C-alpha positions as CSV (number, residue, x, y, z in Angstrom):
1,M,-0.3,0.6,-0.4
2,A,1.4,3.5,-0.4
3,Y,0.0,5.1,2.4
4,G,4.0,6.7,3.1
5,D,5.6,7.0,5.8
6,Q,2.2,8.2,8.0
7,P,2.1,4.9,11.0
8,T,-0.6,2.3,10.1
9,I,-1.4,-1.1,12.2
10,T,-1.3,-4.4,10.6
11,V,-4.3,-6.7,11.5
12,D,-4.6,-10.2,10.1
13,D,-2.2,-9.0,7.2
14,V,-4.0,-6.0,6.6
15,E,-2.9,-2.4,7.1
16,I,-4.9,0.7,8.4
17,P,-3.2,3.8,8.5
18,L,-4.0,4.6,11.9
19,L,-5.0,8.4,11.4
20,G,-8.6,8.4,9.3
21,F,-11.6,11.4,7.9
22,G,-15.0,10.6,8.9
23,T,-17.4,11.3,6.8
24,W,-20.4,10.8,10.3
25,Q,-23.3,13.7,9.1
26,L,-21.6,15.5,5.9
27,E,-24.5,16.0,3.5
28,P,-23.6,14.6,0.3
29,K,-22.4,17.7,-1.3
30,D,-19.6,18.4,1.8
31,A,-18.7,15.1,1.7
32,R,-17.7,14.7,-1.4
33,R,-15.6,18.0,-1.3
34,M,-13.8,17.2,2.1
35,V,-13.5,13.3,0.8
36,A,-11.3,14.9,-2.5
37,E,-9.6,17.7,0.3
38,A,-8.7,14.8,3.1
39,L,-6.9,12.9,0.4
40,R,-4.8,15.6,-1.2
41,I,-3.9,16.5,2.6
42,G,-2.8,13.2,3.0
43,Y,-5.1,11.2,4.6
44,R,-5.0,7.9,3.6
45,H,-8.3,6.1,5.4
46,I,-12.1,7.1,4.3
47,D,-15.0,6.0,7.1
48,T,-18.2,5.9,5.6
49,A,-21.8,4.1,6.5
50,W,-24.7,3.1,4.2
51,I,-27.5,5.0,6.9
52,Y,-25.1,7.8,6.7
53,K,-26.6,8.3,2.9
54,N,-24.0,9.6,2.0
55,E,-22.0,6.6,0.4
56,K,-22.4,8.1,-3.5
57,A,-20.8,11.3,-3.0
58,V,-17.8,9.8,-0.9
59,G,-16.9,7.9,-4.3
60,E,-17.0,10.3,-5.9
61,G,-14.5,12.4,-3.8
62,L,-13.0,9.7,-4.1
63,R,-12.2,9.3,-7.4
64,D,-12.1,13.4,-7.6
65,S,-8.6,13.0,-6.2
66,G,-7.2,11.4,-8.4
67,L,-5.6,8.8,-5.9
68,A,-4.8,5.1,-7.5
69,R,-7.3,2.7,-5.6
70,D,-4.6,1.0,-3.9
71,D,-3.7,4.1,-2.4
72,F,-6.3,4.2,-0.5
73,F,-7.8,2.0,2.8
74,L,-12.2,2.8,2.2
75,T,-14.5,1.7,5.3
76,T,-18.5,1.7,5.6
77,K,-21.2,-0.1,7.5
78,I,-23.8,-2.0,7.5
79,W,-26.6,-0.9,8.9
80,V,-28.7,-2.9,11.5
81,E,-31.5,-3.4,9.3
82,H,-29.9,-5.2,6.7
83,F,-28.9,-7.9,8.6
84,D,-30.4,-10.8,8.1
85,H,-28.5,-12.9,5.1
86,D,-30.4,-12.0,2.1
87,G,-30.1,-8.6,3.1
88,L,-26.8,-8.2,4.1
89,L,-25.1,-9.3,1.1
90,R,-27.7,-6.5,-0.9
91,Q,-25.9,-3.6,0.8
92,A,-23.0,-4.9,0.7
93,Q,-23.3,-4.9,-3.2
94,E,-25.2,-1.1,-3.1
95,S,-22.7,0.1,-1.2
96,A,-20.3,-1.2,-3.1
97,D,-22.0,0.2,-6.5
98,S,-22.0,3.4,-5.0
99,L,-18.7,4.3,-3.6
100,G,-17.3,3.0,-7.2
101,T,-15.0,0.4,-6.0
102,V,-15.2,-2.7,-3.3
103,P,-14.6,-1.1,0.3
104,D,-11.3,-2.5,2.1
105,L,-13.5,-3.1,5.5
106,L,-16.8,-3.7,5.8
107,L,-18.7,-3.5,9.5
108,L,-21.3,-4.8,11.4
109,H,-22.8,-0.8,13.0
110,W,-24.3,-1.8,16.4
111,P,-24.8,-5.4,17.3
112,K,-28.4,-7.2,17.5
113,T,-30.3,-9.4,18.6
114,T,-31.9,-10.8,15.6
115,P,-31.5,-11.8,13.5
116,S,-29.1,-13.9,15.1
117,F,-25.3,-13.3,15.2
118,E,-24.7,-16.4,13.5
119,E,-26.4,-15.9,10.7
120,T,-25.2,-12.3,10.6
121,L,-22.3,-13.1,11.0
122,G,-22.0,-15.7,8.4
123,A,-23.5,-13.8,5.5
124,L,-20.6,-10.7,6.9
125,N,-17.9,-13.5,5.9
126,E,-20.3,-14.5,2.3
127,A,-20.0,-11.0,1.7
128,R,-16.4,-11.3,1.9
129,D,-15.9,-14.5,0.5
130,Q,-17.9,-12.7,-2.5
131,G,-15.3,-9.9,-3.1
132,L,-18.0,-7.1,-1.9
133,T,-15.4,-6.0,0.8
134,R,-11.6,-7.3,1.1
135,S,-11.5,-7.7,4.7
136,I,-14.4,-7.4,8.2
137,G,-15.1,-6.2,11.3
138,V,-17.7,-4.8,14.1
139,S,-18.8,-1.4,15.5
140,N,-19.8,-0.5,18.4
141,F,-19.6,-4.4,20.3
142,P,-18.5,-4.8,23.7
143,S,-16.6,-7.2,24.3
144,R,-18.8,-9.7,25.1
145,E,-20.5,-9.4,21.7
146,F,-17.1,-8.2,20.4
147,R,-15.4,-12.2,21.5
148,Q,-19.0,-14.0,20.2
149,A,-18.9,-12.6,17.0
150,Q,-15.0,-13.3,16.4
151,A,-16.0,-16.5,17.8
152,L,-18.7,-17.2,15.2
153,S,-16.4,-15.5,12.1
154,K,-14.5,-17.4,9.6
155,A,-12.6,-14.5,8.9
156,R,-10.4,-12.3,11.4
157,L,-12.6,-9.1,12.4
158,I,-10.3,-6.9,11.8
159,T,-11.7,-3.8,14.0
160,D,-14.1,-3.1,16.8
161,Q,-15.0,1.2,15.9
162,V,-16.5,2.5,19.0
163,E,-16.9,5.8,21.1
164,H,-13.4,6.7,22.6
165,H,-11.2,10.3,23.3
166,P,-9.5,11.3,26.5
167,Y,-12.8,11.4,28.3
168,L,-14.3,7.7,27.7
169,G,-12.0,4.8,28.1
170,V,-11.3,2.1,26.6
171,D,-9.3,-0.3,28.0
172,Q,-11.2,-3.6,28.5
173,L,-12.4,-3.2,25.0
174,V,-8.3,-2.7,23.8
175,A,-7.0,-5.5,26.1
176,T,-10.4,-7.8,23.9
177,A,-9.4,-6.3,20.9
178,A,-5.9,-7.3,21.8
179,E,-6.9,-11.0,23.0
180,L,-8.4,-11.6,19.0
181,G,-5.7,-10.3,17.2
182,S,-7.8,-7.3,16.6
183,S,-8.0,-3.4,16.5
184,I,-10.0,-0.8,18.0
185,T,-11.2,2.8,15.5
186,A,-12.4,5.5,18.2
187,W,-14.9,7.2,16.1
188,S,-15.9,11.1,17.9
189,P,-11.8,10.7,19.3
190,L,-12.3,14.8,19.7
191,A,-15.2,14.8,21.6
192,Q,-17.1,16.4,19.8
193,G,-14.9,19.7,20.6
194,K,-15.5,19.1,24.5
195,I,-11.5,18.6,24.4
196,S,-10.7,22.5,22.7
197,D,-11.0,23.8,26.1
198,D,-9.1,21.3,28.6
199,A,-6.6,22.7,30.7
200,T,-5.0,19.9,31.1
201,I,-4.6,18.8,27.1
202,S,-4.0,22.9,26.7
203,Q,-0.8,23.2,28.4
204,I,0.0,19.8,27.0
205,G,-0.4,21.0,23.8
206,Q,1.6,24.6,24.4
207,A,4.6,22.2,25.2
208,H,4.8,21.2,21.9
209,G,3.4,24.2,20.2
210,K,0.3,22.0,19.1
211,T,-3.3,22.3,19.9
212,N,-6.0,19.9,21.8
213,G,-7.1,18.6,18.7
214,Q,-3.6,17.5,17.7
215,V,-3.0,16.7,21.2
216,T,-6.0,13.9,21.6
217,L,-5.0,12.7,17.8
218,R,-1.5,12.3,18.4
219,W,-2.6,10.7,22.5
220,L,-5.0,7.9,20.3
221,I,-1.9,6.9,17.3
222,Q,0.5,6.8,20.0
223,N,-1.8,4.4,21.9
224,R,-1.9,2.1,18.6
225,I,-6.1,3.6,18.0
226,I,-6.7,4.2,14.4
227,A,-8.8,7.2,15.0
228,I,-11.2,9.4,11.9
229,P,-11.5,12.4,13.0
230,R,-14.7,14.3,11.2
231,T,-14.7,18.0,10.4
232,S,-16.5,19.5,7.5
233,K,-13.9,22.4,7.2
234,E,-10.3,22.2,5.4
235,S,-8.8,24.1,7.7
236,R,-9.4,21.5,10.4
237,A,-8.9,18.7,8.1
238,R,-5.3,19.7,7.5
239,E,-5.2,20.8,11.6
240,N,-5.5,17.5,11.6
241,F,-3.4,16.2,9.7
242,D,-0.7,17.5,11.3
243,I,0.3,15.4,13.6
244,F,2.6,13.3,13.3
245,D,6.2,16.1,13.7
246,F,5.9,15.6,17.7
247,E,5.5,12.8,20.2
248,L,4.5,12.8,23.3
249,S,5.6,11.8,26.3
250,A,5.3,9.1,28.4
251,E,4.5,11.1,31.7
252,E,2.5,13.0,29.2
253,M,0.2,10.0,27.6
254,Q,-0.2,8.7,31.3
255,R,-1.9,13.1,32.3
256,M,-4.6,12.0,28.9
257,N,-4.8,8.9,30.3
258,A,-6.0,9.9,33.2
259,L,-9.1,12.3,32.1
260,D,-10.5,9.4,31.4
261,R,-14.1,10.0,32.8
262,G,-16.3,7.9,31.6
263,E,-18.2,10.4,29.5
264,R,-20.2,8.6,26.8
265,I,-21.5,10.8,24.3
266,G,-23.5,8.6,21.9
267,D,-25.2,5.7,23.1
268,W,-27.5,4.4,20.5
269,I,-26.8,0.5,21.5
270,D,-29.9,-2.3,21.9
271,P,-30.4,-2.1,26.3
272,V,-30.0,-5.3,26.0
273,F,-26.3,-5.3,25.5
274,Q,-24.2,-3.8,28.2
275,W,-21.2,-1.2,27.3
276,D,-18.2,-2.6,29.4
277,K,-16.7,-0.9,32.3
278,T,-14.4,1.9,32.0
279,G,-11.5,2.8,35.0
280,A,-13.6,6.0,35.3
């Protein structure tokens, strides 16, 4: 893969850039513009989902960038209403058609009680076998369900994409991912802007001449967490990408870790499932 010299993580022989660009809540016009701009800036990992209703625009942005297909990593997600066997395969094909390319990674968006995990994981593996994705994973799965899903999956689930930022630790999920030979991807890595006026992060940023957002993203990738910040502003996208010329010390990393207070911003999980307990 031609990801340049930016840091990556390799899971089951799949190389994933640690810093990606998210497209949640981006209207199609903005998604097309920002995906193309993000790739021009240097991002090599784009994240979308069927439920975002912008896959076609994301695909247009990918083509607008002029990059060769092997030069970027692309993730999309199967929506919960499509977890039955036939529905999942239909959506996987629809997503590939909308994007104009087969995604590198196809995720189950949230855990769901019905249909059974067996049916859904079987269909997800079938989508991979049919060439509708290059790899598979899950999103918003607590450790228990993550383990269950992997036990039912023929192929490695290469990531669990979950909410994670300085105010919401995921130590138990990180341990589960390591146990399963997988990884963690952080959505809302900047706590939807809440980190911008955090005094501790500001102090660390001042020491490096960096913004709070840059410090937070650097903390994540140094922890080997994949981060997918989202913005509709080109200037912010450039700022978020400018994190490869400094490094946080062990003491600064500990100070960032200590900010965990178990604060969850987005919780749409079925109440039958229980999130992992945090250290906060």
